[in-house]
C-alpha positions as CSV (number, residue, x, y, z in Angstrom):
1,M,0.0,0.0,0.0
2,S,1.4,3.4,-1.0
3,D,2.0,6.0,1.7
4,G,0.9,9.5,0.5
5,Y,1.7,11.1,3.8
6,R,5.4,10.2,3.9
7,E,5.8,10.6,0.2
8,T,4.5,14.1,0.3
9,I,6.6,15.1,3.3
10,S,9.7,13.7,1.6
11,E,8.8,15.8,-1.5
12,G,8.2,18.9,0.7
13,I,11.6,18.5,2.5
14,G,13.3,18.1,-0.8
15,C,12.1,21.5,-2.2
16,A,12.2,23.5,1.0
17,G,15.8,24.7,0.6
18,T,15.4,25.8,-3.1
19,L,11.8,27.1,-3.8
20,G,11.6,28.7,-0.4
21,E,14.6,31.0,-1.0
22,K,12.9,33.6,-3.3
23,L,9.3,34.3,-2.6
24,T,6.9,36.9,-4.1
25,L,3.4,38.2,-3.4
26,G,2.4,37.1,-6.9
27,K,1.1,39.2,-9.7
28,G,-2.1,41.0,-10.7
29,T,-4.8,42.8,-8.7
30,T,-7.1,41.1,-6.4
31,E,-10.0,41.3,-8.9
32,E,-7.8,39.8,-11.6
33,N,-6.7,36.9,-9.4
34,L,-10.3,36.2,-8.4
35,R,-11.2,35.9,-12.0
36,R,-8.1,33.7,-12.7
37,L,-9.1,31.4,-9.8
38,A,-12.6,31.1,-11.1
39,D,-11.3,30.2,-14.6
40,S,-8.7,27.8,-13.1
41,I,-11.3,25.9,-11.2
42,E,-13.4,25.6,-14.4
43,A,-10.5,24.5,-16.5
44,A,-8.8,22.1,-14.1
45,D,-8.8,18.3,-14.8
46,A,-8.2,17.8,-11.0
47,I,-8.2,20.0,-8.0
48,V,-6.0,19.2,-5.0
49,V,-7.2,21.1,-1.9
50,G,-4.7,21.6,0.9
51,A,-6.3,23.1,4.0
52,G,-4.9,24.4,7.2
53,A,-6.1,26.1,10.4
54,G,-6.9,29.4,8.6
55,L,-9.8,27.7,6.8
56,S,-11.5,26.8,10.1
57,T,-10.7,30.2,11.5
58,S,-12.5,31.8,8.5
59,A,-15.5,29.5,9.2
60,G,-15.7,31.0,12.7
61,L,-14.0,28.2,14.7
62,T,-11.8,30.6,16.4
63,Y,-9.7,29.5,19.5
64,S,-9.6,32.8,21.4
65,G,-11.5,35.9,22.1
66,E,-15.3,35.9,22.6
67,R,-15.8,32.4,21.4
68,F,-13.2,31.0,23.8
69,M,-14.7,32.9,26.8
70,S,-18.2,31.7,25.9
71,I,-17.1,28.1,26.5
72,F,-14.1,28.4,28.9
73,S,-14.5,31.5,31.0
74,D,-14.3,29.3,34.2
75,F,-11.0,27.8,33.0
76,C,-9.7,31.2,32.3
77,R,-10.5,32.4,35.8
78,E,-9.2,29.3,37.6
79,Y,-6.1,28.6,35.5
80,G,-5.3,31.7,33.5
81,I,-5.8,29.9,30.2
82,T,-6.6,32.5,27.5
83,D,-7.1,30.4,24.4
84,M,-8.0,26.8,23.3
85,Y,-4.6,26.1,21.7
86,S,-2.5,26.8,24.7
87,G,-5.1,25.1,26.9
88,G,-4.4,21.8,25.1
89,F,-0.9,21.8,26.6
90,Y,-2.0,22.7,30.2
91,R,-1.2,20.1,32.9
92,F,-4.5,19.8,34.7
93,P,-4.5,18.6,38.3
94,S,-6.8,15.6,37.8
95,P,-8.2,13.5,35.0
96,E,-11.7,14.7,35.8
97,I,-10.7,18.3,35.2
98,M,-8.6,17.4,32.1
99,W,-11.5,15.6,30.4
100,A,-13.9,18.5,31.3
101,W,-11.6,20.7,29.3
102,W,-11.2,18.3,26.4
103,S,-14.8,17.3,26.1
104,R,-15.8,20.9,25.6
105,H,-12.9,21.5,23.2
106,I,-13.8,18.4,21.1
107,Y,-17.6,19.1,21.1
108,F,-17.5,22.7,20.2
109,N,-14.9,22.2,17.4
110,R,-16.0,18.8,16.1
111,Y,-19.7,18.1,16.7
112,I,-21.5,21.4,15.9
113,E,-21.9,23.5,12.7
114,P,-19.4,26.3,12.4
115,P,-20.7,29.8,12.6
116,R,-20.0,30.6,8.9
117,P,-20.7,28.2,5.9
118,V,-17.2,28.5,4.5
119,Y,-16.8,24.7,4.1
120,R,-20.2,24.4,2.4
121,D,-19.3,27.2,0.1
122,L,-16.1,25.5,-0.9
123,L,-18.0,22.3,-1.6
124,S,-20.4,24.2,-3.9
125,L,-17.5,25.8,-5.7
126,L,-16.1,22.3,-6.4
127,E,-19.4,20.8,-7.5
128,G,-18.9,18.6,-10.6
129,K,-15.1,18.7,-10.3
130,D,-12.6,15.9,-9.7
131,Y,-11.1,16.8,-6.3
132,F,-9.1,15.5,-3.4
133,V,-8.5,17.1,0.0
134,I,-5.5,16.8,2.2
135,T,-5.7,18.7,5.5
136,T,-3.8,19.2,8.7
137,N,-7.1,20.2,10.5
138,V,-8.6,17.7,13.0
139,D,-12.0,19.3,13.3
140,H,-13.7,17.0,10.6
141,Q,-15.5,20.0,9.1
142,F,-15.0,18.8,5.5
143,Q,-17.1,15.7,6.1
144,R,-19.7,17.6,8.1
145,A,-20.1,19.9,5.1
146,G,-20.8,16.9,2.8
147,F,-17.4,16.2,1.2
148,D,-17.0,12.7,-0.1
149,K,-15.2,10.7,2.7
150,R,-13.1,8.8,0.2
151,R,-11.7,12.1,-1.1
152,L,-10.4,13.3,2.3
153,F,-7.1,12.7,4.0
154,Y,-6.9,14.0,7.6
155,T,-3.2,13.6,8.2
156,Q,-3.0,14.7,11.8
157,G,-5.9,12.8,13.3
158,D,-9.5,13.6,14.3
159,Y,-11.0,15.2,17.3
160,G,-13.9,12.6,17.0
161,L,-11.6,9.7,17.8
162,F,-9.9,8.3,20.9
163,Q,-7.0,5.8,21.0
164,S,-5.5,3.8,23.7
165,T,-2.5,5.2,25.5
166,D,-0.8,2.0,24.3
167,P,-0.2,2.8,20.7
168,G,0.5,-0.9,20.0
169,N,-3.3,-1.4,20.2
170,G,-3.5,0.2,16.7
171,R,-7.2,1.0,16.8
172,T,-9.2,4.2,17.1
173,Y,-12.7,4.7,18.7
174,D,-15.5,7.1,18.0
175,N,-16.1,9.4,20.9
176,E,-19.3,11.4,20.3
177,D,-21.4,9.5,22.8
178,I,-18.9,9.7,25.7
179,V,-18.0,13.3,24.9
180,C,-21.7,14.3,25.2
181,R,-22.0,12.3,28.4
182,M,-19.0,14.3,29.8
183,L,-20.7,17.6,29.0
184,E,-23.9,16.5,30.7
185,S,-22.0,15.5,33.8
186,Q,-20.7,19.1,33.9
187,G,-24.2,20.4,33.7
188,F,-24.4,21.4,30.0
189,V,-27.9,21.2,28.6
190,R,-29.1,20.4,25.2
191,D,-31.2,23.2,23.6
192,A,-34.1,22.9,21.2
193,S,-31.7,22.7,18.2
194,G,-29.9,19.8,19.8
195,V,-26.8,21.7,20.7
196,Y,-25.3,21.7,24.2
197,S,-25.0,25.1,25.9
198,I,-24.2,26.4,29.4
199,P,-27.2,27.1,31.6
200,E,-27.7,30.4,33.5
201,G,-26.3,28.8,36.7
202,G,-23.1,27.8,35.1
203,V,-21.4,24.4,34.9
204,S,-18.8,22.3,36.7
205,M,-15.2,22.0,35.7
206,R,-14.9,18.3,36.2
207,I,-16.6,15.2,34.9
208,D,-17.9,12.2,36.9
209,P,-14.9,9.8,37.6
210,E,-16.7,6.9,36.0
211,L,-16.7,8.7,32.6
212,I,-12.9,8.8,32.4
213,P,-12.4,6.8,29.2
214,V,-10.8,3.4,29.3
215,C,-10.0,1.4,26.2
216,P,-12.5,-1.4,25.8
217,D,-9.8,-3.7,24.2
218,D,-6.8,-3.4,26.5
219,G,-8.1,-1.6,29.6
220,K,-5.6,1.2,29.3
221,P,-6.5,4.9,29.6
222,M,-7.7,6.7,26.5
223,T,-6.3,9.7,24.8
224,L,-7.0,11.8,21.7
225,N,-6.1,10.5,18.3
226,L,-4.0,13.6,17.5
227,R,-0.5,13.6,16.0
228,S,1.8,15.0,18.7
229,D,4.5,12.4,18.9
230,D,5.3,8.9,17.7
231,T,2.4,7.4,19.7
232,F,-0.2,8.6,17.2
233,V,-2.2,5.7,15.9
234,E,-2.4,5.5,12.1
235,D,-5.4,3.1,11.9
236,D,-6.7,1.2,8.9
237,G,-8.8,4.1,7.8
238,W,-5.9,6.6,8.0
239,R,-3.6,4.3,6.0
240,E,-6.3,3.8,3.3
241,A,-6.8,7.5,3.0
242,S,-3.0,8.0,2.7
243,A,-2.8,5.5,-0.1
244,R,-5.8,7.1,-2.0
245,Y,-4.0,10.5,-1.8
246,S,-0.9,9.0,-3.3
247,D,-2.8,7.2,-6.0
248,Y,-4.7,10.4,-6.8
249,L,-1.6,12.4,-7.3
250,A,0.0,9.8,-9.4
251,E,-3.1,9.5,-11.6
252,H,-3.1,13.2,-12.4
253,E,0.6,13.8,-12.9
254,G,1.1,15.9,-16.1
255,S,-2.6,16.9,-16.3
256,R,-4.2,20.3,-15.6
257,V,-4.1,20.4,-11.8
258,L,-5.1,23.2,-9.6
259,Y,-3.3,23.0,-6.2
260,L,-5.6,25.1,-4.0
261,E,-4.0,26.0,-0.7
262,L,-6.4,27.4,1.9
263,G,-5.3,28.9,5.2
264,V,-2.0,27.0,5.5
265,G,0.7,28.5,7.7
266,Y,4.2,27.6,8.7
267,N,3.6,25.0,11.4
268,T,3.8,22.0,9.0
269,P,4.6,23.5,5.6
270,V,6.1,20.1,4.4
271,I,2.7,18.5,4.4
272,V,0.8,20.9,2.0
273,K,2.7,24.1,1.1
274,Y,6.1,22.8,0.0
275,P,4.8,19.8,-1.9
276,F,2.2,22.0,-3.7
277,W,5.1,24.3,-4.8
278,S,7.2,21.4,-5.9
279,R,4.4,19.7,-8.0
280,T,3.5,23.0,-9.6
281,L,7.1,23.5,-10.6
282,K,7.4,20.1,-12.1
283,N,4.1,20.2,-14.1
284,P,3.9,23.0,-16.7
285,Q,0.1,22.5,-16.8
286,A,-0.3,23.0,-13.1
287,T,-1.5,26.1,-11.3
288,Y,-0.9,27.0,-7.7
289,A,-3.4,29.1,-5.7
290,C,-2.8,30.4,-2.2
291,L,-5.7,31.9,-0.2
292,N,-4.8,33.2,3.2
293,Y,-5.0,36.2,5.5
294,G,-1.6,37.9,5.8
295,E,0.5,34.9,4.7
296,T,-0.1,34.8,1.0
297,F,2.9,34.3,-1.3
298,C,4.5,32.0,-3.8
299,P,8.0,31.1,-5.0
300,S,9.3,33.3,-7.8
301,A,9.9,30.2,-9.9
302,I,6.2,29.6,-10.3
303,S,4.8,33.1,-10.0
304,D,3.5,33.0,-13.6
305,R,1.3,30.1,-12.7
306,S,0.4,31.2,-9.2
307,I,-2.7,33.0,-7.8
308,C,-2.2,34.8,-4.5
309,I,-5.2,36.3,-2.8
310,D,-4.7,37.9,0.6
311,G,-7.9,38.2,2.7
312,D,-10.6,36.3,4.5
313,I,-11.0,32.9,2.8
314,G,-14.8,32.8,3.2
315,D,-15.2,36.2,1.6
316,T,-12.9,35.2,-1.2
317,L,-14.8,32.0,-1.9
318,T,-18.1,34.0,-1.9
319,R,-16.8,36.4,-4.6
320,V,-15.5,33.5,-6.7
321,I,-18.8,31.7,-6.5
322,G,-20.5,34.9,-7.7
323,M,-18.2,35.1,-10.7
324,K,-18.8,31.5,-11.6
325,R,-22.6,31.9,-11.2
326,F,-22.9,35.0,-13.4
327,K,-20.2,34.1,-15.9
């Protein structure tokens, strides 16, 4: 079975020291690039979407500010945590408190609709096209929006899965039911729309001890299926998705491919950004598009076949949809 994950990282590392030396903000006005993007989507034989955290941020799944305080104000007061990202590294004093934190974090980023329909807009833009998605996001929003599961590769895991703390187990486990029970044990209530919320009297910062998750197969404590070290479980579904990604790239080598990068920063550029640059350089028929807020650029070597649009991704997609609709 091919391994698209390690193949693409190898390719990314191979080009990092060359293509990354001379960068440009691209060519053309925003309006010209919006039109070029609409035309490139229309003309592409295949579209490879590479998505990072910026896409979910545009969809309203922000990790700080008002949204953070609406969910974690008690953790902010008690522990001084000011955002969801840093809270993920906090060493809580007990498993009951740790799982109170993580159940909220998982539920409000994985099991509810995002505030803005950015993922659904992206899907409508790709309607009728041959596409594949590789993403470092773990919030599962592509599948929630209706993307074909067999065209998705979540490289870094899924908030909706637990794994045993013994990685030799090799399995992952759906966690929606236990996460909801953890919320209920804190005092969250389900509203008329089926979404959990904090009642007027507030909630507890701990779960019932009997809800601390234990692996049903080996009896070990459970943890999240997120890639943070070499204990991350690449289960059968992950390996099959990795192979499908590799096969998809091989199938479309040399054809008119649009490499559409959305909200990818510099935390893990070897997974999406650098490989997209490398593949665009190697294929004269390929086009690279970078949509981001404040981090929009391309290598000078492919600037003639690059589309760089700086701004909110959701707003950009809305404008491109309008162009396609009234073309």
